[in-house]
C-alpha angles and dihedrals in degrees: 000000000000096000090115091064107101098187112083094206093055091043091052092053091051094046096047104105092190092069121089121223090259092051089051091049092050094047092047092045090053091048090049090050094048090048092051090050090052089049091054091050091048093050088060093051122084114259101333117180120235102253094190097290094123089051091049092050092047088052092049095048091045090055095044086055092048089053092053103255111150109219094209090065093051099038116101097020094111129070092261134016132197 
C-alpha cells in the first residue's frame, strides 16, 4: 500500500500501526516543515545538489493529503512559505 513512498522515514510513519491518525499528521507536518526549512537554506547556498529533499517533501505532502489534511488550511501559518 505504501510501496510507492521512497523516503524510509515517511514510510515508517505510515506503517507504524501504534500511531493514531493525529500522531501521523503531527509527525508528517513536522517533517514537512523541516524539509521546507532545508529547502530555504539550500536556496541560499551556491549550487547545492538535490539530495532527495524534493522527493521527501513530495512523499510527506502525498501522505498528508491521504490522511485528509487540507494544505490550504496549513499553508501560510509559518514565518515563511515556499
